[in-house]
mmCIF file of the N, C-alpha and C atoms, coordinates in Angstrom:
data_MODEL
# 
_entry.id   MODEL 
# 
loop_
_atom_site.group_PDB 
_atom_site.id 
_atom_site.type_symbol 
_atom_site.label_atom_id 
_atom_site.label_alt_id 
_atom_site.label_comp_id 
_atom_site.label_asym_id 
_atom_site.label_entity_id 
_atom_site.label_seq_id 
_atom_site.pdbx_PDB_ins_code 
_atom_site.Cartn_x 
_atom_site.Cartn_y 
_atom_site.Cartn_z 
_atom_site.occupancy 
_atom_site.B_iso_or_equiv 
_atom_site.pdbx_formal_charge 
_atom_site.auth_seq_id 
_atom_site.auth_comp_id 
_atom_site.auth_asym_id 
_atom_site.auth_atom_id 
_atom_site.pdbx_PDB_model_num 
ATOM 1   N N  . MET A 1 1  ? -53.925 161.612 -86.265 1.00 0.00 ? 1  MET A N  1 
ATOM 2   C CA . MET A 1 1  ? -53.798 162.069 -85.017 1.00 0.00 ? 1  MET A CA 1 
ATOM 3   C C  . MET A 1 1  ? -54.773 161.033 -84.425 1.00 0.00 ? 1  MET A C  1 
ATOM 4   N N  . ILE A 1 2  ? -55.730 160.561 -84.509 1.00 0.00 ? 2  ILE A N  1 
ATOM 5   C CA . ILE A 1 2  ? -57.241 160.274 -84.420 1.00 0.00 ? 2  ILE A CA 1 
ATOM 6   C C  . ILE A 1 2  ? -56.470 158.811 -84.675 1.00 0.00 ? 2  ILE A C  1 
ATOM 7   N N  . LYS A 1 3  ? -55.842 158.624 -85.611 1.00 0.00 ? 3  LYS A N  1 
ATOM 8   C CA . LYS A 1 3  ? -55.332 156.770 -84.773 1.00 0.00 ? 3  LYS A CA 1 
ATOM 9   C C  . LYS A 1 3  ? -54.539 156.826 -83.694 1.00 0.00 ? 3  LYS A C  1 
ATOM 10  N N  . THR A 1 4  ? -53.701 158.064 -83.274 1.00 0.00 ? 4  THR A N  1 
ATOM 11  C CA . THR A 1 4  ? -53.061 157.903 -82.184 1.00 0.00 ? 4  THR A CA 1 
ATOM 12  C C  . THR A 1 4  ? -53.754 157.607 -81.175 1.00 0.00 ? 4  THR A C  1 
ATOM 13  N N  . ILE A 1 5  ? -54.710 158.179 -81.102 1.00 0.00 ? 5  ILE A N  1 
ATOM 14  C CA . ILE A 1 5  ? -55.186 158.838 -79.800 1.00 0.00 ? 5  ILE A CA 1 
ATOM 15  C C  . ILE A 1 5  ? -56.380 157.333 -79.967 1.00 0.00 ? 5  ILE A C  1 
ATOM 16  N N  . GLU A 1 6  ? -56.893 156.706 -80.709 1.00 0.00 ? 6  GLU A N  1 
ATOM 17  C CA . GLU A 1 6  ? -56.659 154.967 -80.860 1.00 0.00 ? 6  GLU A CA 1 
ATOM 18  C C  . GLU A 1 6  ? -55.894 154.120 -80.392 1.00 0.00 ? 6  GLU A C  1 
ATOM 19  N N  . GLU A 1 7  ? -55.110 154.116 -81.079 1.00 0.00 ? 7  GLU A N  1 
ATOM 20  C CA . GLU A 1 7  ? -54.007 152.828 -81.073 1.00 0.00 ? 7  GLU A CA 1 
ATOM 21  C C  . GLU A 1 7  ? -53.843 152.901 -79.720 1.00 0.00 ? 7  GLU A C  1 
ATOM 22  N N  . GLU A 1 8  ? -53.051 153.972 -78.814 1.00 0.00 ? 8  GLU A N  1 
ATOM 23  C CA . GLU A 1 8  ? -52.287 154.093 -77.510 1.00 0.00 ? 8  GLU A CA 1 
ATOM 24  C C  . GLU A 1 8  ? -53.987 154.602 -76.567 1.00 0.00 ? 8  GLU A C  1 
ATOM 25  N N  . ASN A 1 9  ? -55.025 154.287 -76.540 1.00 0.00 ? 9  ASN A N  1 
ATOM 26  C CA . ASN A 1 9  ? -56.517 154.103 -75.615 1.00 0.00 ? 9  ASN A CA 1 
ATOM 27  C C  . ASN A 1 9  ? -56.030 155.441 -74.901 1.00 0.00 ? 9  ASN A C  1 
ATOM 28  N N  . LEU A 1 10 ? -55.805 156.193 -75.575 1.00 0.00 ? 10 LEU A N  1 
ATOM 29  C CA . LEU A 1 10 ? -55.779 157.773 -74.612 1.00 0.00 ? 10 LEU A CA 1 
ATOM 30  C C  . LEU A 1 10 ? -56.682 157.937 -74.113 1.00 0.00 ? 10 LEU A C  1 
ATOM 31  N N  . LEU A 1 11 ? -57.945 157.884 -74.267 1.00 0.00 ? 11 LEU A N  1 
ATOM 32  C CA . LEU A 1 11 ? -59.195 158.689 -73.859 1.00 0.00 ? 11 LEU A CA 1 
ATOM 33  C C  . LEU A 1 11 ? -59.504 157.502 -72.250 1.00 0.00 ? 11 LEU A C  1 
ATOM 34  N N  . ASP A 1 12 ? -59.481 156.078 -72.318 1.00 0.00 ? 12 ASP A N  1 
ATOM 35  C CA . ASP A 1 12 ? -59.105 155.686 -71.707 1.00 0.00 ? 12 ASP A CA 1 
ATOM 36  C C  . ASP A 1 12 ? -58.482 155.883 -70.648 1.00 0.00 ? 12 ASP A C  1 
ATOM 37  N N  . ARG A 1 13 ? -57.233 155.726 -70.469 1.00 0.00 ? 13 ARG A N  1 
ATOM 38  C CA . ARG A 1 13 ? -56.065 156.255 -70.121 1.00 0.00 ? 13 ARG A CA 1 
ATOM 39  C C  . ARG A 1 13 ? -55.383 157.668 -68.914 1.00 0.00 ? 13 ARG A C  1 
ATOM 40  N N  . ALA A 1 14 ? -56.907 158.233 -69.825 1.00 0.00 ? 14 ALA A N  1 
ATOM 41  C CA . ALA A 1 14 ? -56.973 160.020 -69.370 1.00 0.00 ? 14 ALA A CA 1 
ATOM 42  C C  . ALA A 1 14 ? -57.943 159.591 -68.180 1.00 0.00 ? 14 ALA A C  1 
ATOM 43  N N  . LEU A 1 15 ? -59.238 159.465 -68.681 1.00 0.00 ? 15 LEU A N  1 
ATOM 44  C CA . LEU A 1 15 ? -60.498 158.829 -67.173 1.00 0.00 ? 15 LEU A CA 1 
ATOM 45  C C  . LEU A 1 15 ? -59.279 158.245 -66.131 1.00 0.00 ? 15 LEU A C  1 
ATOM 46  N N  . LYS A 1 16 ? -58.832 157.364 -66.071 1.00 0.00 ? 16 LYS A N  1 
ATOM 47  C CA . LYS A 1 16 ? -58.749 157.039 -65.053 1.00 0.00 ? 16 LYS A CA 1 
ATOM 48  C C  . LYS A 1 16 ? -57.349 157.517 -64.350 1.00 0.00 ? 16 LYS A C  1 
ATOM 49  N N  . VAL A 1 17 ? -56.292 158.354 -65.017 1.00 0.00 ? 17 VAL A N  1 
ATOM 50  C CA . VAL A 1 17 ? -55.268 159.019 -64.750 1.00 0.00 ? 17 VAL A CA 1 
ATOM 51  C C  . VAL A 1 17 ? -56.511 160.388 -64.594 1.00 0.00 ? 17 VAL A C  1 
ATOM 52  N N  . GLY A 1 18 ? -57.076 160.778 -64.473 1.00 0.00 ? 18 GLY A N  1 
ATOM 53  C CA . GLY A 1 18 ? -58.591 161.071 -63.663 1.00 0.00 ? 18 GLY A CA 1 
ATOM 54  C C  . GLY A 1 18 ? -59.082 161.479 -62.495 1.00 0.00 ? 18 GLY A C  1 
ATOM 55  N N  . GLU A 1 19 ? -59.511 160.024 -62.391 1.00 0.00 ? 19 GLU A N  1 
ATOM 56  C CA . GLU A 1 19 ? -60.193 159.682 -61.379 1.00 0.00 ? 19 GLU A CA 1 
ATOM 57  C C  . GLU A 1 19 ? -59.277 159.646 -60.131 1.00 0.00 ? 19 GLU A C  1 
ATOM 58  N N  . LYS A 1 20 ? -57.851 158.481 -60.227 1.00 0.00 ? 20 LYS A N  1 
ATOM 59  C CA . LYS A 1 20 ? -56.720 158.803 -59.237 1.00 0.00 ? 20 LYS A CA 1 
ATOM 60  C C  . LYS A 1 20 ? -56.577 160.847 -58.725 1.00 0.00 ? 20 LYS A C  1 
ATOM 61  N N  . LEU A 1 21 ? -56.164 160.776 -59.720 1.00 0.00 ? 21 LEU A N  1 
ATOM 62  C CA . LEU A 1 21 ? -55.891 162.556 -59.688 1.00 0.00 ? 21 LEU A CA 1 
ATOM 63  C C  . LEU A 1 21 ? -56.990 163.356 -58.592 1.00 0.00 ? 21 LEU A C  1 
ATOM 64  N N  . LYS A 1 22 ? -57.981 163.276 -59.148 1.00 0.00 ? 22 LYS A N  1 
ATOM 65  C CA . LYS A 1 22 ? -59.661 163.867 -58.161 1.00 0.00 ? 22 LYS A CA 1 
ATOM 66  C C  . LYS A 1 22 ? -58.987 163.234 -56.667 1.00 0.00 ? 22 LYS A C  1 
ATOM 67  N N  . ARG A 1 23 ? -59.112 161.305 -56.646 1.00 0.00 ? 23 ARG A N  1 
ATOM 68  C CA . ARG A 1 23 ? -58.874 161.159 -55.182 1.00 0.00 ? 23 ARG A CA 1 
ATOM 69  C C  . ARG A 1 23 ? -58.333 161.638 -54.417 1.00 0.00 ? 23 ARG A C  1 
ATOM 70  N N  . ARG A 1 24 ? -57.142 162.388 -55.098 1.00 0.00 ? 24 ARG A N  1 
ATOM 71  C CA . ARG A 1 24 ? -56.510 162.753 -54.310 1.00 0.00 ? 24 ARG A CA 1 
ATOM 72  C C  . ARG A 1 24 ? -56.283 164.095 -53.979 1.00 0.00 ? 24 ARG A C  1 
ATOM 73  N N  . PHE A 1 25 ? -56.874 165.057 -55.682 1.00 0.00 ? 25 PHE A N  1 
ATOM 74  C CA . PHE A 1 25 ? -57.294 165.964 -54.564 1.00 0.00 ? 25 PHE A CA 1 
ATOM 75  C C  . PHE A 1 25 ? -58.208 166.222 -53.769 1.00 0.00 ? 25 PHE A C  1 
ATOM 76  N N  . LEU A 1 26 ? -58.838 165.397 -53.361 1.00 0.00 ? 26 LEU A N  1 
ATOM 77  C CA . LEU A 1 26 ? -60.449 165.251 -52.894 1.00 0.00 ? 26 LEU A CA 1 
ATOM 78  C C  . LEU A 1 26 ? -59.676 165.021 -51.034 1.00 0.00 ? 26 LEU A C  1 
ATOM 79  N N  . LYS A 1 27 ? -58.583 163.800 -51.354 1.00 0.00 ? 27 LYS A N  1 
ATOM 80  C CA . LYS A 1 27 ? -57.482 163.698 -50.108 1.00 0.00 ? 27 LYS A CA 1 
ATOM 81  C C  . LYS A 1 27 ? -56.710 165.055 -49.188 1.00 0.00 ? 27 LYS A C  1 
ATOM 82  N N  . VAL A 1 28 ? -56.637 165.735 -50.614 1.00 0.00 ? 28 VAL A N  1 
ATOM 83  C CA . VAL A 1 28 ? -56.159 166.521 -49.768 1.00 0.00 ? 28 VAL A CA 1 
ATOM 84  C C  . VAL A 1 28 ? -57.230 167.901 -49.551 1.00 0.00 ? 28 VAL A C  1 
ATOM 85  N N  . LYS A 1 29 ? -58.112 167.788 -50.039 1.00 0.00 ? 29 LYS A N  1 
ATOM 86  C CA . LYS A 1 29 ? -58.972 169.124 -50.307 1.00 0.00 ? 29 LYS A CA 1 
ATOM 87  C C  . LYS A 1 29 ? -59.228 168.741 -47.846 1.00 0.00 ? 29 LYS A C  1 
ATOM 88  N N  . GLY A 1 30 ? -59.655 166.877 -48.073 1.00 0.00 ? 30 GLY A N  1 
ATOM 89  C CA . GLY A 1 30 ? -59.931 166.964 -46.226 1.00 0.00 ? 30 GLY A CA 1 
ATOM 90  C C  . GLY A 1 30 ? -59.209 166.936 -45.184 1.00 0.00 ? 30 GLY A C  1 
ATOM 91  N N  . LYS A 1 31 ? -58.127 167.606 -46.113 1.00 0.00 ? 31 LYS A N  1 
ATOM 92  C CA . LYS A 1 31 ? -56.392 167.392 -44.863 1.00 0.00 ? 31 LYS A CA 1 
ATOM 93  C C  . LYS A 1 31 ? -56.364 168.872 -45.088 1.00 0.00 ? 31 LYS A C  1 
ATOM 94  N N  . TYR A 1 32 ? -56.174 169.510 -45.583 1.00 0.00 ? 32 TYR A N  1 
ATOM 95  C CA . TYR A 1 32 ? -56.346 171.307 -45.783 1.00 0.00 ? 32 TYR A CA 1 
ATOM 96  C C  . TYR A 1 32 ? -57.248 172.112 -45.447 1.00 0.00 ? 32 TYR A C  1 
ATOM 97  N N  . PHE A 1 33 ? -57.340 172.874 -44.607 1.00 0.00 ? 33 PHE A N  1 
ATOM 98  C CA . PHE A 1 33 ? -58.910 174.036 -44.759 1.00 0.00 ? 33 PHE A CA 1 
ATOM 99  C C  . PHE A 1 33 ? -57.840 174.783 -46.120 1.00 0.00 ? 33 PHE A C  1 
ATOM 100 N N  . ILE A 1 34 ? -57.493 175.409 -46.655 1.00 0.00 ? 34 ILE A N  1 
ATOM 101 C CA . ILE A 1 34 ? -57.473 175.718 -47.582 1.00 0.00 ? 34 ILE A CA 1 
ATOM 102 C C  . ILE A 1 34 ? -57.870 175.785 -48.986 1.00 0.00 ? 34 ILE A C  1 
ATOM 103 N N  . VAL A 1 35 ? -57.795 174.221 -49.158 1.00 0.00 ? 35 VAL A N  1 
ATOM 104 C CA . VAL A 1 35 ? -58.342 173.409 -50.498 1.00 0.00 ? 35 VAL A CA 1 
ATOM 105 C C  . VAL A 1 35 ? -60.717 173.893 -50.374 1.00 0.00 ? 35 VAL A C  1 
ATOM 106 N N  . GLY A 1 36 ? -60.381 174.954 -51.131 1.00 0.00 ? 36 GLY A N  1 
ATOM 107 C CA . GLY A 1 36 ? -62.130 174.768 -50.764 1.00 0.00 ? 36 GLY A CA 1 
ATOM 108 C C  . GLY A 1 36 ? -63.114 173.663 -51.618 1.00 0.00 ? 36 GLY A C  1 
ATOM 109 N N  . ASP A 1 37 ? -62.866 174.047 -53.301 1.00 0.00 ? 37 ASP A N  1 
ATOM 110 C CA . ASP A 1 37 ? -62.831 172.673 -53.831 1.00 0.00 ? 37 ASP A CA 1 
ATOM 111 C C  . ASP A 1 37 ? -62.956 172.512 -54.741 1.00 0.00 ? 37 ASP A C  1 
ATOM 112 N N  . VAL A 1 38 ? -63.039 170.712 -55.532 1.00 0.00 ? 38 VAL A N  1 
ATOM 113 C CA . VAL A 1 38 ? -62.234 170.495 -56.938 1.00 0.00 ? 38 VAL A CA 1 
ATOM 114 C C  . VAL A 1 38 ? -62.802 169.761 -57.515 1.00 0.00 ? 38 VAL A C  1 
ATOM 115 N N  . CYS A 1 39 ? -62.695 170.177 -58.780 1.00 0.00 ? 39 CYS A N  1 
ATOM 116 C CA . CYS A 1 39 ? -63.668 169.913 -58.928 1.00 0.00 ? 39 CYS A CA 1 
ATOM 117 C C  . CYS A 1 39 ? -62.884 169.709 -61.754 1.00 0.00 ? 39 CYS A C  1 
ATOM 118 N N  . GLY A 1 40 ? -64.077 169.375 -62.223 1.00 0.00 ? 40 GLY A N  1 
ATOM 119 C CA . GLY A 1 40 ? -63.013 169.070 -63.422 1.00 0.00 ? 40 GLY A CA 1 
ATOM 120 C C  . GLY A 1 40 ? -63.694 167.579 -64.111 1.00 0.00 ? 40 GLY A C  1 
ATOM 121 N N  . MET A 1 41 ? -62.895 166.968 -65.114 1.00 0.00 ? 41 MET A N  1 
ATOM 122 C CA . MET A 1 41 ? -62.865 165.656 -65.577 1.00 0.00 ? 41 MET A CA 1 
ATOM 123 C C  . MET A 1 41 ? -62.269 165.021 -66.548 1.00 0.00 ? 41 MET A C  1 
ATOM 124 N N  . ARG A 1 42 ? -61.857 164.153 -66.237 1.00 0.00 ? 42 ARG A N  1 
ATOM 125 C CA . ARG A 1 42 ? -60.396 163.573 -66.554 1.00 0.00 ? 42 ARG A CA 1 
ATOM 126 C C  . ARG A 1 42 ? -59.242 163.664 -66.295 1.00 0.00 ? 42 ARG A C  1 
ATOM 127 N N  . VAL A 1 43 ? -58.680 164.479 -66.920 1.00 0.00 ? 43 VAL A N  1 
ATOM 128 C CA . VAL A 1 43 ? -56.803 165.159 -66.442 1.00 0.00 ? 43 VAL A CA 1 
ATOM 129 C C  . VAL A 1 43 ? -57.324 166.167 -66.411 1.00 0.00 ? 43 VAL A C  1 
ATOM 130 N N  . MET A 1 44 ? -58.372 167.239 -66.534 1.00 0.00 ? 44 MET A N  1 
ATOM 131 C CA . MET A 1 44 ? -58.597 168.895 -66.054 1.00 0.00 ? 44 MET A CA 1 
ATOM 132 C C  . MET A 1 44 ? -59.511 169.022 -65.406 1.00 0.00 ? 44 MET A C  1 
ATOM 133 N N  . MET A 1 45 ? -58.104 169.039 -64.720 1.00 0.00 ? 45 MET A N  1 
ATOM 134 C CA . MET A 1 45 ? -59.105 169.109 -62.843 1.00 0.00 ? 45 MET A CA 1 
ATOM 135 C C  . MET A 1 45 ? -58.500 170.303 -62.287 1.00 0.00 ? 45 MET A C  1 
ATOM 136 N N  . ALA A 1 46 ? -59.184 171.174 -61.793 1.00 0.00 ? 46 ALA A N  1 
ATOM 137 C CA . ALA A 1 46 ? -58.366 172.639 -60.814 1.00 0.00 ? 46 ALA A CA 1 
ATOM 138 C C  . ALA A 1 46 ? -59.141 172.440 -59.703 1.00 0.00 ? 46 ALA A C  1 
ATOM 139 N N  . ILE A 1 47 ? -58.345 172.447 -58.824 1.00 0.00 ? 47 ILE A N  1 
ATOM 140 C CA . ILE A 1 47 ? -58.701 173.553 -57.092 1.00 0.00 ? 47 ILE A CA 1 
ATOM 141 C C  . ILE A 1 47 ? -58.680 174.331 -56.402 1.00 0.00 ? 47 ILE A C  1 
ATOM 142 N N  . GLU A 1 48 ? -59.579 174.973 -55.688 1.00 0.00 ? 48 GLU A N  1 
ATOM 143 C CA . GLU A 1 48 ? -59.975 175.895 -55.392 1.00 0.00 ? 48 GLU A CA 1 
ATOM 144 C C  . GLU A 1 48 ? -59.000 176.260 -54.312 1.00 0.00 ? 48 GLU A C  1 
ATOM 145 N N  . LEU A 1 49 ? -58.232 177.894 -54.257 1.00 0.00 ? 49 LEU A N  1 
ATOM 146 C CA . LEU A 1 49 ? -57.275 177.432 -52.573 1.00 0.00 ? 49 LEU A CA 1 
ATOM 147 C C  . LEU A 1 49 ? -57.930 178.768 -52.302 1.00 0.00 ? 49 LEU A C  1 
ATOM 148 N N  . VAL A 1 50 ? -58.742 178.518 -51.358 1.00 0.00 ? 50 VAL A N  1 
ATOM 149 C CA . VAL A 1 50 ? -59.336 179.726 -50.423 1.00 0.00 ? 50 VAL A CA 1 
ATOM 150 C C  . VAL A 1 50 ? -57.705 180.237 -48.807 1.00 0.00 ? 50 VAL A C  1 
ATOM 151 N N  . LYS A 1 51 ? -58.806 181.239 -48.298 1.00 0.00 ? 51 LYS A N  1 
ATOM 152 C CA . LYS A 1 51 ? -58.031 182.336 -47.527 1.00 0.00 ? 51 LYS A CA 1 
ATOM 153 C C  . LYS A 1 51 ? -58.521 181.535 -45.860 1.00 0.00 ? 51 LYS A C  1 
ATOM 154 N N  . GLY A 1 52 ? -60.296 181.273 -46.414 1.00 0.00 ? 52 GLY A N  1 
ATOM 155 C CA . GLY A 1 52 ? -60.522 180.588 -44.598 1.00 0.00 ? 52 GLY A CA 1 
ATOM 156 C C  . GLY A 1 52 ? -61.743 180.041 -45.286 1.00 0.00 ? 52 GLY A C  1 
ATOM 157 N N  . GLN A 1 53 ? -62.028 179.556 -44.361 1.00 0.00 ? 53 GLN A N  1 
ATOM 158 C CA . GLN A 1 53 ? -64.075 178.623 -44.275 1.00 0.00 ? 53 GLN A CA 1 
ATOM 159 C C  . GLN A 1 53 ? -64.804 180.243 -44.878 1.00 0.00 ? 53 GLN A C  1 
ATOM 160 N N  . ARG A 1 54 ? -64.541 181.337 -44.015 1.00 0.00 ? 54 ARG A N  1 
ATOM 161 C CA . ARG A 1 54 ? -65.066 182.639 -44.624 1.00 0.00 ? 54 ARG A CA 1 
ATOM 162 C C  . ARG A 1 54 ? -65.232 182.545 -45.989 1.00 0.00 ? 54 ARG A C  1 
ATOM 163 N N  . THR A 1 55 ? -63.966 182.724 -46.526 1.00 0.00 ? 55 THR A N  1 
ATOM 164 C CA . THR A 1 55 ? -64.106 183.367 -47.948 1.00 0.00 ? 55 THR A CA 1 
ATOM 165 C C  . THR A 1 55 ? -64.780 182.083 -48.317 1.00 0.00 ? 55 THR A C  1 
ATOM 166 N N  . ARG A 1 56 ? -65.757 181.081 -48.794 1.00 0.00 ? 56 ARG A N  1 
ATOM 167 C CA . ARG A 1 56 ? -65.644 180.200 -49.671 1.00 0.00 ? 56 ARG A CA 1 
ATOM 168 C C  . ARG A 1 56 ? -67.352 180.687 -49.627 1.00 0.00 ? 56 ARG A C  1 
ATOM 169 N N  . TYR A 1 57 ? -67.279 179.864 -51.132 1.00 0.00 ? 57 TYR A N  1 
ATOM 170 C CA . TYR A 1 57 ? -68.617 180.623 -52.392 1.00 0.00 ? 57 TYR A CA 1 
ATOM 171 C C  . TYR A 1 57 ? -69.937 179.014 -51.947 1.00 0.00 ? 57 TYR A C  1 
# 
């Protein structure tokens, strides 16, 4: 398994995909008030959905 991770450069690919995903999520956050926060690292990302500005922490 480790050999495959190294041979296919999976860690670097996960970093690049994660950066791209985070940029896209941040664009969505800027466009829609329902997105409260964007967080995570690499491809393990999360978005917080809120009802409105008052429900944000």
